[in-house]
PDB file of N, H, CA, C and O in Angstrom:
ATOM      1  N   MET A   1       2.006 -14.310  -7.439  1.00  0.00           N
ATOM      2  CA  MET A   1       1.649 -12.938  -7.108  1.00  0.00           C
ATOM      3  C   MET A   1       2.786 -12.287  -6.337  1.00  0.00           C
ATOM      4  O   MET A   1       3.311 -12.870  -5.388  1.00  0.00           O
ATOM      5  N   ILE A   2       3.165 -11.091  -6.739  1.00  0.00           N
ATOM      6  H   ILE A   2       2.739 -10.618  -7.510  1.00  0.00           H
ATOM      7  CA  ILE A   2       4.172 -10.325  -6.024  1.00  0.00           C
ATOM      8  C   ILE A   2       3.452  -9.519  -4.955  1.00  0.00           C
ATOM      9  O   ILE A   2       2.543  -8.746  -5.255  1.00  0.00           O
ATOM     10  N   ASP A   3       3.859  -9.702  -3.717  1.00  0.00           N
ATOM     11  H   ASP A   3       4.597 -10.330  -3.473  1.00  0.00           H
ATOM     12  CA  ASP A   3       3.243  -8.976  -2.612  1.00  0.00           C
ATOM     13  C   ASP A   3       3.841  -7.578  -2.574  1.00  0.00           C
ATOM     14  O   ASP A   3       5.033  -7.417  -2.317  1.00  0.00           O
ATOM     15  N   VAL A   4       3.019  -6.572  -2.830  1.00  0.00           N
ATOM     16  H   VAL A   4       2.050  -6.703  -3.039  1.00  0.00           H
ATOM     17  CA  VAL A   4       3.485  -5.197  -2.844  1.00  0.00           C
ATOM     18  C   VAL A   4       2.861  -4.482  -1.646  1.00  0.00           C
ATOM     19  O   VAL A   4       1.888  -3.740  -1.780  1.00  0.00           O
ATOM     20  N   THR A   5       3.439  -4.721  -0.495  1.00  0.00           N
ATOM     21  H   THR A   5       4.230  -5.324  -0.387  1.00  0.00           H
ATOM     22  CA  THR A   5       3.018  -4.060   0.730  1.00  0.00           C
ATOM     23  C   THR A   5       4.268  -3.441   1.326  1.00  0.00           C
ATOM     24  O   THR A   5       5.259  -4.135   1.556  1.00  0.00           O
ATOM     25  N   TYR A   6       4.227  -2.140   1.577  1.00  0.00           N
ATOM     26  H   TYR A   6       3.422  -1.577   1.391  1.00  0.00           H
ATOM     27  CA  TYR A   6       5.425  -1.473   2.075  1.00  0.00           C
ATOM     28  C   TYR A   6       5.052  -0.251   2.890  1.00  0.00           C
ATOM     29  O   TYR A   6       3.908   0.206   2.874  1.00  0.00           O
ATOM     30  N   TYR A   7       6.042   0.271   3.605  1.00  0.00           N
ATOM     31  H   TYR A   7       6.971  -0.099   3.618  1.00  0.00           H
ATOM     32  CA  TYR A   7       5.910   1.516   4.352  1.00  0.00           C
ATOM     33  C   TYR A   7       7.016   2.457   3.907  1.00  0.00           C
ATOM     34  O   TYR A   7       8.197   2.194   4.135  1.00  0.00           O
ATOM     35  N   ASP A   8       6.633   3.542   3.279  1.00  0.00           N
ATOM     36  H   ASP A   8       5.673   3.755   3.093  1.00  0.00           H
ATOM     37  CA  ASP A   8       7.578   4.590   2.889  1.00  0.00           C
ATOM     38  C   ASP A   8       7.692   5.524   4.088  1.00  0.00           C
ATOM     39  O   ASP A   8       6.836   6.383   4.302  1.00  0.00           O
ATOM     40  N   ARG A   9       8.752   5.349   4.864  1.00  0.00           N
ATOM     41  H   ARG A   9       9.447   4.652   4.690  1.00  0.00           H
ATOM     42  CA  ARG A   9       8.907   6.093   6.104  1.00  0.00           C
ATOM     43  C   ARG A   9       9.078   7.597   5.869  1.00  0.00           C
ATOM     44  O   ARG A   9       8.607   8.407   6.667  1.00  0.00           O
ATOM     45  N   GLU A  10       9.741   7.967   4.790  1.00  0.00           N
ATOM     46  H   GLU A  10      10.123   7.310   4.141  1.00  0.00           H
ATOM     47  CA  GLU A  10       9.951   9.386   4.500  1.00  0.00           C
ATOM     48  C   GLU A  10       8.628  10.083   4.177  1.00  0.00           C
ATOM     49  O   GLU A  10       8.380  11.191   4.653  1.00  0.00           O
ATOM     50  N   ALA A  11       7.791   9.451   3.383  1.00  0.00           N
ATOM     51  H   ALA A  11       7.993   8.551   2.996  1.00  0.00           H
ATOM     52  CA  ALA A  11       6.491  10.024   3.011  1.00  0.00           C
ATOM     53  C   ALA A  11       5.410   9.701   4.041  1.00  0.00           C
ATOM     54  O   ALA A  11       4.340  10.309   4.020  1.00  0.00           O
ATOM     55  N   ASP A  12       5.674   8.748   4.945  1.00  0.00           N
ATOM     56  H   ASP A  12       6.543   8.254   4.963  1.00  0.00           H
ATOM     57  CA  ASP A  12       4.720   8.275   5.959  1.00  0.00           C
ATOM     58  C   ASP A  12       3.466   7.706   5.298  1.00  0.00           C
ATOM     59  O   ASP A  12       2.340   8.020   5.683  1.00  0.00           O
ATOM     60  N   ILE A  13       3.700   6.846   4.278  1.00  0.00           N
ATOM     61  H   ILE A  13       4.615   6.591   3.966  1.00  0.00           H
ATOM     62  CA  ILE A  13       2.613   6.219   3.522  1.00  0.00           C
ATOM     63  C   ILE A  13       2.794   4.702   3.527  1.00  0.00           C
ATOM     64  O   ILE A  13       3.893   4.195   3.300  1.00  0.00           O
ATOM     65  N   VAL A  14       1.715   3.998   3.787  1.00  0.00           N
ATOM     66  H   VAL A  14       0.823   4.410   3.972  1.00  0.00           H
ATOM     67  CA  VAL A  14       1.691   2.530   3.683  1.00  0.00           C
ATOM     68  C   VAL A  14       0.849   2.174   2.462  1.00  0.00           C
ATOM     69  O   VAL A  14      -0.224   2.737   2.245  1.00  0.00           O
ATOM     70  N   TYR A  15       1.354   1.228   1.666  1.00  0.00           N
ATOM     71  H   TYR A  15       2.226   0.771   1.842  1.00  0.00           H
ATOM     72  CA  TYR A  15       0.565   0.683   0.569  1.00  0.00           C
ATOM     73  C   TYR A  15       0.387  -0.809   0.818  1.00  0.00           C
ATOM     74  O   TYR A  15       1.354  -1.521   1.090  1.00  0.00           O
ATOM     75  N   VAL A  16      -0.844  -1.272   0.726  1.00  0.00           N
ATOM     76  H   VAL A  16      -1.629  -0.693   0.505  1.00  0.00           H
ATOM     77  CA  VAL A  16      -1.158  -2.691   0.913  1.00  0.00           C
ATOM     78  C   VAL A  16      -1.851  -3.187  -0.352  1.00  0.00           C
ATOM     79  O   VAL A  16      -2.942  -2.732  -0.697  1.00  0.00           O
ATOM     80  N   GLU A  17      -1.199  -4.129  -1.039  1.00  0.00           N
ATOM     81  H   GLU A  17      -0.313  -4.498  -0.759  1.00  0.00           H
ATOM     82  CA  GLU A  17      -1.818  -4.746  -2.214  1.00  0.00           C
ATOM     83  C   GLU A  17      -2.763  -5.835  -1.730  1.00  0.00           C
ATOM     84  O   GLU A  17      -2.384  -6.685  -0.924  1.00  0.00           O
ATOM     85  N   LEU A  18      -3.978  -5.806  -2.219  1.00  0.00           N
ATOM     86  H   LEU A  18      -4.287  -5.116  -2.874  1.00  0.00           H
ATOM     87  CA  LEU A  18      -4.973  -6.798  -1.828  1.00  0.00           C
ATOM     88  C   LEU A  18      -5.069  -7.953  -2.820  1.00  0.00           C
ATOM     89  O   LEU A  18      -5.396  -9.080  -2.448  1.00  0.00           O
ATOM     90  N   ARG A  19      -4.782  -7.660  -4.080  1.00  0.00           N
ATOM     91  H   ARG A  19      -4.516  -6.744  -4.383  1.00  0.00           H
ATOM     92  CA  ARG A  19      -4.772  -8.700  -5.105  1.00  0.00           C
ATOM     93  C   ARG A  19      -3.980  -8.201  -6.301  1.00  0.00           C
ATOM     94  O   ARG A  19      -3.768  -7.001  -6.476  1.00  0.00           O
ATOM     95  N   ASP A  20      -3.552  -9.146  -7.114  1.00  0.00           N
ATOM     96  H   ASP A  20      -3.725 -10.121  -6.972  1.00  0.00           H
ATOM     97  CA  ASP A  20      -2.740  -8.836  -8.284  1.00  0.00           C
ATOM     98  C   ASP A  20      -3.660  -8.536  -9.465  1.00  0.00           C
ATOM     99  O   ASP A  20      -4.108  -9.447 -10.161  1.00  0.00           O
ATOM    100  N   ALA A  21      -3.936  -7.248  -9.684  1.00  0.00           N
ATOM    101  H   ALA A  21      -3.572  -6.508  -9.119  1.00  0.00           H
ATOM    102  CA  ALA A  21      -4.816  -6.826 -10.774  1.00  0.00           C
ATOM    103  C   ALA A  21      -4.444  -5.403 -11.163  1.00  0.00           C
ATOM    104  O   ALA A  21      -3.863  -4.661 -10.371  1.00  0.00           O
ATOM    105  N   GLU A  22      -4.785  -5.034 -12.386  1.00  0.00           N
ATOM    106  H   GLU A  22      -5.257  -5.636 -13.029  1.00  0.00           H
ATOM    107  CA  GLU A  22      -4.513  -3.685 -12.874  1.00  0.00           C
ATOM    108  C   GLU A  22      -5.455  -2.692 -12.197  1.00  0.00           C
ATOM    109  O   GLU A  22      -6.647  -2.958 -12.039  1.00  0.00           O
ATOM    110  N   VAL A  23      -4.904  -1.548 -11.800  1.00  0.00           N
ATOM    111  H   VAL A  23      -3.936  -1.332 -11.929  1.00  0.00           H
ATOM    112  CA  VAL A  23      -5.713  -0.490 -11.198  1.00  0.00           C
ATOM    113  C   VAL A  23      -6.404   0.300 -12.307  1.00  0.00           C
ATOM    114  O   VAL A  23      -5.746   0.835 -13.200  1.00  0.00           O
ATOM    115  N   ALA A  24      -7.717   0.368 -12.246  1.00  0.00           N
ATOM    116  H   ALA A  24      -8.252  -0.066 -11.522  1.00  0.00           H
ATOM    117  CA  ALA A  24      -8.499   1.111 -13.238  1.00  0.00           C
ATOM    118  C   ALA A  24      -8.770   2.542 -12.779  1.00  0.00           C
ATOM    119  O   ALA A  24      -8.807   3.470 -13.588  1.00  0.00           O
ATOM    120  N   ARG A  25      -8.960   2.708 -11.464  1.00  0.00           N
ATOM    121  H   ARG A  25      -8.930   1.955 -10.807  1.00  0.00           H
ATOM    122  CA  ARG A  25      -9.210   4.045 -10.916  1.00  0.00           C
ATOM    123  C   ARG A  25      -8.954   4.016  -9.412  1.00  0.00           C
ATOM    124  O   ARG A  25      -8.857   2.950  -8.804  1.00  0.00           O
ATOM    125  N   SER A  26      -8.849   5.193  -8.833  1.00  0.00           N
ATOM    126  H   SER A  26      -8.928   6.059  -9.327  1.00  0.00           H
ATOM    127  CA  SER A  26      -8.630   5.317  -7.394  1.00  0.00           C
ATOM    128  C   SER A  26      -9.694   6.219  -6.794  1.00  0.00           C
ATOM    129  O   SER A  26     -10.129   7.191  -7.412  1.00  0.00           O
ATOM    130  N   GLU A  27     -10.101   5.883  -5.590  1.00  0.00           N
ATOM    131  H   GLU A  27      -9.748   5.094  -5.088  1.00  0.00           H
ATOM    132  CA  GLU A  27     -11.043   6.720  -4.842  1.00  0.00           C
ATOM    133  C   GLU A  27     -10.292   7.341  -3.682  1.00  0.00           C
ATOM    134  O   GLU A  27      -9.653   6.637  -2.899  1.00  0.00           O
ATOM    135  N   GLU A  28     -10.366   8.658  -3.568  1.00  0.00           N
ATOM    136  H   GLU A  28     -10.885   9.230  -4.203  1.00  0.00           H
ATOM    137  CA  GLU A  28      -9.692   9.353  -2.479  1.00  0.00           C
ATOM    138  C   GLU A  28     -10.609   9.449  -1.269  1.00  0.00           C
ATOM    139  O   GLU A  28     -11.797   9.749  -1.386  1.00  0.00           O
ATOM    140  N   HIS A  29     -10.026   9.186  -0.106  1.00  0.00           N
ATOM    141  H   HIS A  29      -9.061   8.942  -0.012  1.00  0.00           H
ATOM    142  CA  HIS A  29     -10.713   9.302   1.181  1.00  0.00           C
ATOM    143  C   HIS A  29      -9.845  10.169   2.087  1.00  0.00           C
ATOM    144  O   HIS A  29      -8.697  10.449   1.743  1.00  0.00           O
ATOM    145  N   GLY A  30     -10.345  10.583   3.194  1.00  0.00           N
ATOM    146  H   GLY A  30     -11.278  10.355   3.474  1.00  0.00           H
ATOM    147  CA  GLY A  30      -9.580  11.426   4.108  1.00  0.00           C
ATOM    148  C   GLY A  30      -8.307  10.770   4.615  1.00  0.00           C
ATOM    149  O   GLY A  30      -7.349  11.469   4.948  1.00  0.00           O
ATOM    150  N   TRP A  31      -8.273   9.468   4.681  1.00  0.00           N
ATOM    151  H   TRP A  31      -9.050   8.901   4.410  1.00  0.00           H
ATOM    152  CA  TRP A  31      -7.126   8.725   5.209  1.00  0.00           C
ATOM    153  C   TRP A  31      -6.182   8.238   4.112  1.00  0.00           C
ATOM    154  O   TRP A  31      -5.063   7.821   4.412  1.00  0.00           O
ATOM    155  N   GLY A  32      -6.615   8.283   2.825  1.00  0.00           N
ATOM    156  H   GLY A  32      -7.524   8.622   2.582  1.00  0.00           H
ATOM    157  CA  GLY A  32      -5.759   7.795   1.748  1.00  0.00           C
ATOM    158  C   GLY A  32      -6.562   7.452   0.502  1.00  0.00           C
ATOM    159  O   GLY A  32      -7.547   8.117   0.180  1.00  0.00           O
ATOM    160  N   LEU A  33      -6.124   6.396  -0.201  1.00  0.00           N
ATOM    161  H   LEU A  33      -5.324   5.857   0.061  1.00  0.00           H
ATOM    162  CA  LEU A  33      -6.749   5.988  -1.460  1.00  0.00           C
ATOM    163  C   LEU A  33      -7.142   4.523  -1.437  1.00  0.00           C
ATOM    164  O   LEU A  33      -6.515   3.709  -0.759  1.00  0.00           O
ATOM    165  N   ILE A  34      -8.185   4.199  -2.181  1.00  0.00           N
ATOM    166  H   ILE A  34      -8.694   4.860  -2.731  1.00  0.00           H
ATOM    167  CA  ILE A  34      -8.509   2.813  -2.488  1.00  0.00           C
ATOM    168  C   ILE A  34      -8.362   2.678  -3.999  1.00  0.00           C
ATOM    169  O   ILE A  34      -9.039   3.369  -4.760  1.00  0.00           O
ATOM    170  N   ASP A  35      -7.472   1.785  -4.427  1.00  0.00           N
ATOM    171  H   ASP A  35      -6.921   1.224  -3.809  1.00  0.00           H
ATOM    172  CA  ASP A  35      -7.303   1.496  -5.844  1.00  0.00           C
ATOM    173  C   ASP A  35      -8.298   0.406  -6.229  1.00  0.00           C
ATOM    174  O   ASP A  35      -8.406  -0.613  -5.548  1.00  0.00           O
ATOM    175  N   LEU A  36      -9.016   0.625  -7.314  1.00  0.00           N
ATOM    176  H   LEU A  36      -8.929   1.453  -7.867  1.00  0.00           H
ATOM    177  CA  LEU A  36     -10.049  -0.308  -7.762  1.00  0.00           C
ATOM    178  C   LEU A  36      -9.684  -0.892  -9.118  1.00  0.00           C
ATOM    179  O   LEU A  36      -9.112  -0.208  -9.966  1.00  0.00           O
ATOM    180  N   GLY A  37     -10.016  -2.154  -9.315  1.00  0.00           N
ATOM    181  H   GLY A  37     -10.481  -2.711  -8.627  1.00  0.00           H
ATOM    182  CA  GLY A  37      -9.796  -2.816 -10.591  1.00  0.00           C
ATOM    183  C   GLY A  37     -10.926  -2.515 -11.549  1.00  0.00           C
ATOM    184  O   GLY A  37     -11.872  -1.801 -11.216  1.00  0.00           O
ATOM    185  N   ARG A  38     -10.815  -3.070 -12.741  1.00  0.00           N
ATOM    186  H   ARG A  38     -10.047  -3.650 -13.011  1.00  0.00           H
ATOM    187  CA  ARG A  38     -11.861  -2.866 -13.762  1.00  0.00           C
ATOM    188  C   ARG A  38     -13.208  -3.388 -13.298  1.00  0.00           C
ATOM    189  O   ARG A  38     -14.253  -2.891 -13.718  1.00  0.00           O
ATOM    190  N   ASP A  39     -13.183  -4.396 -12.428  1.00  0.00           N
ATOM    191  H   ASP A  39     -12.334  -4.800 -12.087  1.00  0.00           H
ATOM    192  CA  ASP A  39     -14.423  -4.976 -11.910  1.00  0.00           C
ATOM    193  C   ASP A  39     -15.017  -4.179 -10.755  1.00  0.00           C
ATOM    194  O   ASP A  39     -16.065  -4.542 -10.221  1.00  0.00           O
ATOM    195  N   GLY A  40     -14.344  -3.087 -10.368  1.00  0.00           N
ATOM    196  H   GLY A  40     -13.493  -2.793 -10.802  1.00  0.00           H
ATOM    197  CA  GLY A  40     -14.836  -2.247  -9.278  1.00  0.00           C
ATOM    198  C   GLY A  40     -14.440  -2.729  -7.897  1.00  0.00           C
ATOM    199  O   GLY A  40     -14.758  -2.079  -6.901  1.00  0.00           O
ATOM    200  N   GLU A  41     -13.750  -3.860  -7.822  1.00  0.00           N
ATOM    201  H   GLU A  41     -13.492  -4.387  -8.631  1.00  0.00           H
ATOM    202  CA  GLU A  41     -13.329  -4.408  -6.539  1.00  0.00           C
ATOM    203  C   GLU A  41     -11.961  -3.849  -6.149  1.00  0.00           C
ATOM    204  O   GLU A  41     -11.152  -3.543  -7.025  1.00  0.00           O
ATOM    205  N   PRO A  42     -11.685  -3.708  -4.828  1.00  0.00           N
ATOM    206  CA  PRO A  42     -10.407  -3.165  -4.380  1.00  0.00           C
ATOM    207  C   PRO A  42      -9.208  -3.998  -4.832  1.00  0.00           C
ATOM    208  O   PRO A  42      -9.228  -5.228  -4.790  1.00  0.00           O
ATOM    209  N   VAL A  43      -8.162  -3.288  -5.266  1.00  0.00           N
ATOM    210  H   VAL A  43      -8.146  -2.289  -5.300  1.00  0.00           H
ATOM    211  CA  VAL A  43      -6.888  -3.888  -5.661  1.00  0.00           C
ATOM    212  C   VAL A  43      -5.830  -3.591  -4.607  1.00  0.00           C
ATOM    213  O   VAL A  43      -4.972  -4.427  -4.324  1.00  0.00           O
ATOM    214  N   GLY A  44      -5.895  -2.389  -4.024  1.00  0.00           N
ATOM    215  H   GLY A  44      -6.592  -1.709  -4.254  1.00  0.00           H
ATOM    216  CA  GLY A  44      -4.924  -1.992  -3.009  1.00  0.00           C
ATOM    217  C   GLY A  44      -5.409  -0.771  -2.270  1.00  0.00           C
ATOM    218  O   GLY A  44      -6.380  -0.122  -2.657  1.00  0.00           O
ATOM    219  N   MET A  45      -4.695  -0.472  -1.179  1.00  0.00           N
ATOM    220  H   MET A  45      -3.906  -0.999  -0.865  1.00  0.00           H
ATOM    221  CA  MET A  45      -5.047   0.681  -0.352  1.00  0.00           C
ATOM    222  C   MET A  45      -3.781   1.420   0.032  1.00  0.00           C
ATOM    223  O   MET A  45      -2.758   0.813   0.349  1.00  0.00           O
ATOM    224  N   GLU A  46      -3.867   2.739  -0.002  1.00  0.00           N
ATOM    225  H   GLU A  46      -4.698   3.232  -0.259  1.00  0.00           H
ATOM    226  CA  GLU A  46      -2.746   3.590   0.389  1.00  0.00           C
ATOM    227  C   GLU A  46      -3.189   4.398   1.601  1.00  0.00           C
ATOM    228  O   GLU A  46      -4.193   5.107   1.553  1.00  0.00           O
ATOM    229  N   TYR A  47      -2.430   4.284   2.689  1.00  0.00           N
ATOM    230  H   TYR A  47      -1.614   3.708   2.728  1.00  0.00           H
ATOM    231  CA  TYR A  47      -2.742   4.996   3.928  1.00  0.00           C
ATOM    232  C   TYR A  47      -1.791   6.166   4.093  1.00  0.00           C
ATOM    233  O   TYR A  47      -0.576   5.973   4.143  1.00  0.00           O
ATOM    234  N   TRP A  48      -2.329   7.381   4.179  1.00  0.00           N
ATOM    235  H   TRP A  48      -3.316   7.537   4.139  1.00  0.00           H
ATOM    236  CA  TRP A  48      -1.527   8.580   4.393  1.00  0.00           C
ATOM    237  C   TRP A  48      -1.367   8.826   5.887  1.00  0.00           C
ATOM    238  O   TRP A  48      -2.213   8.410   6.679  1.00  0.00           O
ATOM    239  N   ASP A  49      -0.287   9.499   6.275  1.00  0.00           N
ATOM    240  H   ASP A  49       0.400   9.837   5.632  1.00  0.00           H
ATOM    241  CA  ASP A  49       0.010   9.782   7.690  1.00  0.00           C
ATOM    242  C   ASP A  49      -0.087   8.494   8.507  1.00  0.00           C
ATOM    243  O   ASP A  49      -0.690   8.450   9.580  1.00  0.00           O
ATOM    244  N   ALA A  50       0.523   7.464   7.963  1.00  0.00           N
ATOM    245  H   ALA A  50       1.013   7.499   7.092  1.00  0.00           H
ATOM    246  CA  ALA A  50       0.392   6.119   8.531  1.00  0.00           C
ATOM    247  C   ALA A  50       0.809   6.051   9.995  1.00  0.00           C
ATOM    248  O   ALA A  50       0.174   5.349  10.782  1.00  0.00           O
ATOM    249  N   SER A  51       1.855   6.762  10.370  1.00  0.00           N
ATOM    250  H   SER A  51       2.371   7.332   9.731  1.00  0.00           H
ATOM    251  CA  SER A  51       2.340   6.685  11.754  1.00  0.00           C
ATOM    252  C   SER A  51       1.341   7.257  12.756  1.00  0.00           C
ATOM    253  O   SER A  51       1.437   6.979  13.951  1.00  0.00           O
ATOM    254  N   GLU A  52       0.388   8.050  12.283  1.00  0.00           N
ATOM    255  H   GLU A  52       0.310   8.276  11.312  1.00  0.00           H
ATOM    256  CA  GLU A  52      -0.632   8.604  13.164  1.00  0.00           C
ATOM    257  C   GLU A  52      -1.823   7.665  13.331  1.00  0.00           C
ATOM    258  O   GLU A  52      -2.608   7.824  14.266  1.00  0.00           O
ATOM    259  N   HIS A  53      -1.968   6.677  12.424  1.00  0.00           N
ATOM    260  H   HIS A  53      -1.330   6.548  11.664  1.00  0.00           H
ATOM    261  CA  HIS A  53      -3.178   5.858  12.409  1.00  0.00           C
ATOM    262  C   HIS A  53      -2.941   4.356  12.586  1.00  0.00           C
ATOM    263  O   HIS A  53      -3.865   3.623  12.938  1.00  0.00           O
ATOM    264  N   LEU A  54      -1.720   3.899  12.348  1.00  0.00           N
ATOM    265  H   LEU A  54      -0.970   4.494  12.062  1.00  0.00           H
ATOM    266  CA  LEU A  54      -1.438   2.465  12.400  1.00  0.00           C
ATOM    267  C   LEU A  54      -0.429   2.159  13.501  1.00  0.00           C
ATOM    268  O   LEU A  54       0.396   3.002  13.855  1.00  0.00           O
ATOM    269  N   ALA A  55      -0.504   0.962  14.028  1.00  0.00           N
ATOM    270  H   ALA A  55      -1.173   0.277  13.741  1.00  0.00           H
ATOM    271  CA  ALA A  55       0.367   0.552  15.131  1.00  0.00           C
ATOM    272  C   ALA A  55       1.835   0.548  14.714  1.00  0.00           C
ATOM    273  O   ALA A  55       2.176   0.113  13.614  1.00  0.00           O
ATOM    274  N   ALA A  56       2.696   1.035  15.599  1.00  0.00           N
ATOM    275  H   ALA A  56       2.419   1.388  16.492  1.00  0.00           H
ATOM    276  CA  ALA A  56       4.133   1.096  15.323  1.00  0.00           C
ATOM    277  C   ALA A  56       4.702  -0.294  15.026  1.00  0.00           C
ATOM    278  O   ALA A  56       5.591  -0.426  14.185  1.00  0.00           O
ATOM    279  N   GLU A  57       4.203  -1.326  15.702  1.00  0.00           N
ATOM    280  H   GLU A  57       3.481  -1.219  16.385  1.00  0.00           H
ATOM    281  CA  GLU A  57       4.685  -2.693  15.470  1.00  0.00           C
ATOM    282  C   GLU A  57       4.387  -3.138  14.035  1.00  0.00           C
ATOM    283  O   GLU A  57       5.203  -3.818  13.412  1.00  0.00           O
ATOM    284  N   PHE A  58       3.238  -2.761  13.520  1.00  0.00           N
ATOM    285  H   PHE A  58       2.574  -2.209  14.025  1.00  0.00           H
ATOM    286  CA  PHE A  58       2.872  -3.081  12.142  1.00  0.00           C
ATOM    287  C   PHE A  58       3.798  -2.358  11.173  1.00  0.00           C
ATOM    288  O   PHE A  58       4.328  -2.970  10.246  1.00  0.00           O
ATOM    289  N   LEU A  59       3.993  -1.068  11.380  1.00  0.00           N
ATOM    290  H   LEU A  59       3.562  -0.570  12.133  1.00  0.00           H
ATOM    291  CA  LEU A  59       4.847  -0.275  10.496  1.00  0.00           C
ATOM    292  C   LEU A  59       6.287  -0.783  10.509  1.00  0.00           C
ATOM    293  O   LEU A  59       6.930  -0.850   9.462  1.00  0.00           O
ATOM    294  N   ASP A  60       6.795  -1.139  11.686  1.00  0.00           N
ATOM    295  H   ASP A  60       6.273  -1.085  12.537  1.00  0.00           H
ATOM    296  CA  ASP A  60       8.171  -1.642  11.802  1.00  0.00           C
ATOM    297  C   ASP A  60       8.368  -2.946  11.047  1.00  0.00           C
ATOM    298  O   ASP A  60       9.480  -3.248  10.615  1.00  0.00           O
ATOM    299  N   ALA A  61       7.308  -3.717  10.883  1.00  0.00           N
ATOM    300  H   ALA A  61       6.405  -3.472  11.234  1.00  0.00           H
ATOM    301  CA  ALA A  61       7.405  -5.020  10.210  1.00  0.00           C
ATOM    302  C   ALA A  61       7.384  -4.904   8.687  1.00  0.00           C
ATOM    303  O   ALA A  61       7.699  -5.870   7.993  1.00  0.00           O
ATOM    304  N   LEU A  62       7.017  -3.737   8.160  1.00  0.00           N
ATOM    305  H   LEU A  62       6.760  -2.952   8.724  1.00  0.00           H
ATOM    306  CA  LEU A  62       6.900  -3.570   6.713  1.00  0.00           C
ATOM    307  C   LEU A  62       8.226  -3.131   6.092  1.00  0.00           C
ATOM    308  O   LEU A  62       8.982  -2.373   6.700  1.00  0.00           O
ATOM    309  N   PRO A  63       8.504  -3.613   4.877  1.00  0.00           N
ATOM    310  CA  PRO A  63       9.730  -3.195   4.199  1.00  0.00           C
ATOM    311  C   PRO A  63       9.594  -1.792   3.616  1.00  0.00           C
ATOM    312  O   PRO A  63       8.489  -1.280   3.434  1.00  0.00           O
ATOM    313  N   GLU A  64      10.738  -1.186   3.330  1.00  0.00           N
ATOM    314  H   GLU A  64      11.636  -1.601   3.478  1.00  0.00           H
ATOM    315  CA  GLU A  64      10.783   0.077   2.585  1.00  0.00           C
ATOM    316  C   GLU A  64      10.496  -0.244   1.122  1.00  0.00           C
ATOM    317  O   GLU A  64      10.747  -1.369   0.690  1.00  0.00           O
ATOM    318  N   PRO A  65       9.977   0.708   0.345  1.00  0.00           N
ATOM    319  CA  PRO A  65       9.722   0.433  -1.083  1.00  0.00           C
ATOM    320  C   PRO A  65      10.983   0.010  -1.838  1.00  0.00           C
ATOM    321  O   PRO A  65      10.901  -0.859  -2.706  1.00  0.00           O
ATOM    322  N   ALA A  66      12.132   0.587  -1.542  1.00  0.00           N
ATOM    323  H   ALA A  66      12.199   1.293  -0.837  1.00  0.00           H
ATOM    324  CA  ALA A  66      13.374   0.249  -2.236  1.00  0.00           C
ATOM    325  C   ALA A  66      13.765  -1.209  -1.996  1.00  0.00           C
ATOM    326  O   ALA A  66      14.367  -1.837  -2.867  1.00  0.00           O
ATOM    327  N   ALA A  67      13.433  -1.748  -0.836  1.00  0.00           N
ATOM    328  H   ALA A  67      12.944  -1.238  -0.129  1.00  0.00           H
ATOM    329  CA  ALA A  67      13.775  -3.137  -0.527  1.00  0.00           C
ATOM    330  C   ALA A  67      13.037  -4.099  -1.444  1.00  0.00           C
ATOM    331  O   ALA A  67      13.546  -5.182  -1.733  1.00  0.00           O
ATOM    332  N   LEU A  68      11.857  -3.731  -1.903  1.00  0.00           N
ATOM    333  H   LEU A  68      11.443  -2.852  -1.668  1.00  0.00           H
ATOM    334  CA  LEU A  68      11.079  -4.592  -2.784  1.00  0.00           C
ATOM    335  C   LEU A  68      11.716  -4.726  -4.155  1.00  0.00           C
ATOM    336  O   LEU A  68      11.572  -5.759  -4.809  1.00  0.00           O
ATOM    337  N   GLU A  69      12.426  -3.682  -4.599  1.00  0.00           N
ATOM    338  H   GLU A  69      12.543  -2.843  -4.067  1.00  0.00           H
ATOM    339  CA  GLU A  69      13.069  -3.694  -5.907  1.00  0.00           C
ATOM    340  C   GLU A  69      14.166  -4.743  -6.006  1.00  0.00           C
ATOM    341  O   GLU A  69      14.505  -5.186  -7.103  1.00  0.00           O
ATOM    342  N   HIS A  70      14.727  -5.145  -4.862  1.00  0.00           N
ATOM    343  H   HIS A  70      14.452  -4.785  -3.971  1.00  0.00           H
ATOM    344  CA  HIS A  70      15.851  -6.067  -4.847  1.00  0.00           C
ATOM    345  C   HIS A  70      15.460  -7.505  -4.557  1.00  0.00           C
ATOM    346  O   HIS A  70      16.323  -8.378  -4.472  1.00  0.00           O
ATOM    347  N   GLN A  71      14.162  -7.761  -4.404  1.00  0.00           N
ATOM    348  H   GLN A  71      13.461  -7.052  -4.473  1.00  0.00           H
ATOM    349  CA  GLN A  71      13.694  -9.115  -4.123  1.00  0.00           C
ATOM    350  C   GLN A  71      13.629  -9.921  -5.419  1.00  0.00           C
ATOM    351  O   GLN A  71      13.223  -9.404  -6.459  1.00  0.00           O
ATOM    352  N   PRO A  72      14.032 -11.194  -5.349  1.00  0.00           N
ATOM    353  CA  PRO A  72      13.877 -12.044  -6.539  1.00  0.00           C
ATOM    354  C   PRO A  72      12.401 -12.301  -6.813  1.00  0.00           C
ATOM    355  O   PRO A  72      11.600 -12.400  -5.885  1.00  0.00           O
ATOM    356  N   ALA A  73      12.047 -12.406  -8.087  1.00  0.00           N
ATOM    357  H   ALA A  73      12.698 -12.325  -8.841  1.00  0.00           H
ATOM    358  CA  ALA A  73      10.644 -12.642  -8.467  1.00  0.00           C
ATOM    359  C   ALA A  73      10.232 -14.075  -8.209  1.00  0.00           C
ATOM    360  O   ALA A  73       9.087 -14.445  -8.471  1.00  0.00           O
TER     361      ALA A  73
END
């Protein structure tokens, strides 16, 4: 499984992959999105305005999305 968890500092969005599955649909909430698989179970979560809601230590520990592109599989 490729771990797709990152913090896009420019957009102030965190994405956390919960499991390796195809996203069938997304549910929008005031804080972001929940991506759901075909089975209706969560696949990932996107947090908007992350710096306002999540701890700075957590955000600092996450890679940028571009850094994930250069990781070996």
